[in-house]
C-alpha positions in Angstrom: 68.7 -25.1 31.9 70.8 -24.5 35.0 70.0 -21.4 37.1 73.0 -21.9 39.4 76.7 -21.4 38.6 78.3 -24.6 37.3 80.6 -24.9 40.4 77.6 -24.8 42.7 75.7 -27.2 40.5 78.6 -29.7 40.6 78.9 -29.3 44.4 75.2 -30.1 44.8 75.6 -33.2 42.7 78.7 -34.4 44.6 76.8 -34.1 47.9 73.5 -35.6 46.9 72.5 -39.3 46.7 74.1 -41.2 43.8 72.3 -42.6 40.8 71.3 -46.3 41.1 73.0 -48.6 38.7 69.9 -49.5 36.7 69.0 -45.8 36.2 72.6 -45.0 35.2 72.3 -47.6 32.5 68.9 -46.2 31.4 70.4 -42.7 31.3 73.3 -43.8 29.1 71.1 -45.8 26.7 68.7 -42.9 26.4 71.5 -40.5 25.5 72.9 -43.0 23.0 69.7 -44.1 21.2 66.8 -41.8 21.9 65.9 -38.4 20.4 65.9 -35.4 22.7 67.7 -37.0 25.7 67.5 -33.6 27.4 63.9 -34.6 28.3 65.3 -37.2 30.8 64.9 -36.2 34.4 68.5 -37.1 35.2 70.4 -38.0 38.3 69.8 -35.0 40.5 66.1 -34.4 39.7 65.6 -38.1 39.8 66.9 -38.3 43.4 64.5 -35.4 44.3 61.6 -37.3 42.8 62.6 -40.4 44.7 63.0 -38.8 48.1 59.7 -36.9 47.8 58.0 -40.2 46.9 59.6 -41.9 49.8 58.4 -39.2 52.2 54.9 -39.5 50.9 54.9 -43.4 50.6 52.1 -43.2 48.0 49.7 -46.1 47.4 49.0 -44.7 43.9 51.0 -42.5 41.6 50.0 -40.9 38.3 52.7 -39.9 35.8 51.9 -37.9 32.6 54.9 -38.3 30.3 56.8 -41.5 30.7 59.5 -40.8 28.0 62.1 -43.6 28.6 60.9 -44.5 32.1 63.6 -42.8 34.2 61.3 -40.6 36.3 58.7 -43.4 36.7 61.4 -45.7 38.3 62.5 -42.9 40.6 58.9 -42.3 41.7 58.3 -46.0 42.2 61.1 -46.2 44.8 58.7 -44.6 47.3 55.6 -46.7 46.5 53.8 -48.5 49.4 54.2 -52.2 49.4 51.1 -52.9 47.4 51.2 -49.5 45.6 50.8 -48.9 41.8 52.3 -46.3 39.5 50.2 -45.5 36.4 52.4 -43.9 33.7 51.1 -42.4 30.4 53.0 -41.5 27.2 51.7 -40.7 23.7 54.8 -42.1 21.9 54.1 -45.8 21.3 57.7 -46.2 19.8 59.1 -45.9 23.4 56.9 -48.6 24.9 59.4 -51.5 24.5 62.3 -49.3 25.7 60.3 -48.4 28.9 59.2 -52.0 29.4 62.7 -53.3 29.2 63.8 -51.2 32.2 60.6 -51.6 34.1 60.9 -55.4 33.9 64.5 -55.2 35.1 63.6 -53.2 38.2 62.2 -54.2 41.6 58.9 -52.5 40.6 58.0 -54.5 37.5 54.7 -55.6 39.1 53.9 -52.1 40.3 54.1 -50.1 37.1 51.2 -50.0 34.6 52.0 -48.4 31.2 49.5 -46.6 29.0 50.1 -45.4 25.5 47.9 -42.7 24.0 46.3 -39.4 24.8 46.5 -38.7 28.5 43.3 -36.6 28.4 41.4 -39.6 27.3 43.2 -42.1 29.5 43.1 -40.3 32.8 39.3 -40.4 33.2 39.3 -44.1 32.6 41.7 -44.8 35.5 39.4 -45.4 38.5 41.9 -44.9 41.3 42.6 -41.7 43.2 46.2 -40.7 43.6 48.5 -39.7 46.4 51.2 -38.4 44.1 51.2 -37.1 40.5 54.0 -36.0 38.2 53.3 -33.9 35.1 56.1 -33.8 32.5 54.5 -33.9 29.1 53.5 -31.6 26.3 53.4 -28.1 27.7 50.4 -26.7 25.9 48.2 -29.2 27.7 49.4 -28.5 31.2 46.3 -26.5 32.1 44.0 -29.3 30.8 46.0 -31.9 32.8 45.7 -30.1 36.1 42.0 -29.7 35.6 41.7 -33.4 35.0 43.7 -34.6 37.9 42.8 -32.3 40.8 39.6 -34.2 41.3 41.5 -37.5 41.2 43.9 -36.6 44.0 43.4 -37.7 47.6 43.3 -34.9 50.2 46.9 -34.0 51.0 48.1 -35.5 47.7 51.1 -33.9 46.0 51.3 -32.9 42.3 54.8 -32.3 40.8 55.1 -30.3 37.6 58.3 -30.1 35.5 59.7 -27.4 33.2 57.6 -24.6 34.7 60.3 -22.0 34.2 60.8 -23.1 30.6 64.4 -21.9 30.1 63.5 -18.6 31.7 61.0 -17.7 29.0 58.3 -17.2 31.6 60.0 -14.0 32.6 60.5 -12.5 29.2 58.1 -11.1 26.5 56.3 -14.0 24.9 55.8 -14.3 21.1 52.2 -14.6 19.9 53.0 -18.0 18.4 54.8 -19.4 21.4 52.1 -21.8 22.6 54.1 -23.6 25.2 55.3 -20.5 27.1 51.8 -19.1 27.0 50.4 -22.3 28.4 53.0 -22.4 31.2 52.2 -18.8 32.2 48.6 -19.7 32.4 49.4 -23.0 34.3 51.6 -21.3 36.9 48.8 -18.7 37.5 46.3 -21.4 37.9 48.3 -23.3 40.5 49.0 -20.2 42.7 45.5 -18.8 42.4 43.5 -22.0 43.0 42.3 -22.0 46.6 42.2 -25.8 46.6 46.0 -25.9 46.2 49.2 -24.8 48.0 52.1 -24.3 45.6 55.8 -23.5 45.6 58.1 -23.4 42.6 61.5 -24.9 43.1 64.4 -23.6 40.9 65.5 -27.1 40.1 66.8 -27.7 36.6 64.1 -26.1 34.4 61.7 -25.4 37.3 59.8 -28.0 39.4 56.5 -27.1 41.1 55.5 -28.7 44.3 51.7 -28.5 44.8 49.7 -29.9 47.7 46.0 -30.6 47.3 44.1 -29.4 50.4 
């Protein structure tokens, strides 16, 4: 969902960093072959993920929700020289697609893929993280944040995608709308937790920037 007029949106794109060639190829192939290509972070948000990662220069990144690997590659651009990105997705059918692009990138030795339930996998990862990105099934966002706060280094940053959920967070919520209910709870959790500093950015479908104190 775009919250800005189309002309402003296009101006922003025209005056922001361009999509790297490998990511442009990944973008095209995702749209051609993969279901729900709207889930892809895309050029503009991808450049935001990249520049945030470059500012932080993380030694360790956690991503929940790999999809086709676009956001992982954007985040990997900021990794420290010996850094590692851990990315988790429940859809095993996407593993080979992700792997193809990871292996074609400069970060092929810095990305570790996991397939399965993130709630089971995260506790098994022994590292602490400087940067995390949550972009997976919305009903489990509250569970994910509870799992990862304790695994973040002080001053670490957590990014959360889709927190405005097509604007549904500001309208009456149906009793069976599990995703919107979960996001409302999640957004309250982030702003009320004294361990965190949080701002919501109106980028695409809403991107939250949270700093762990």
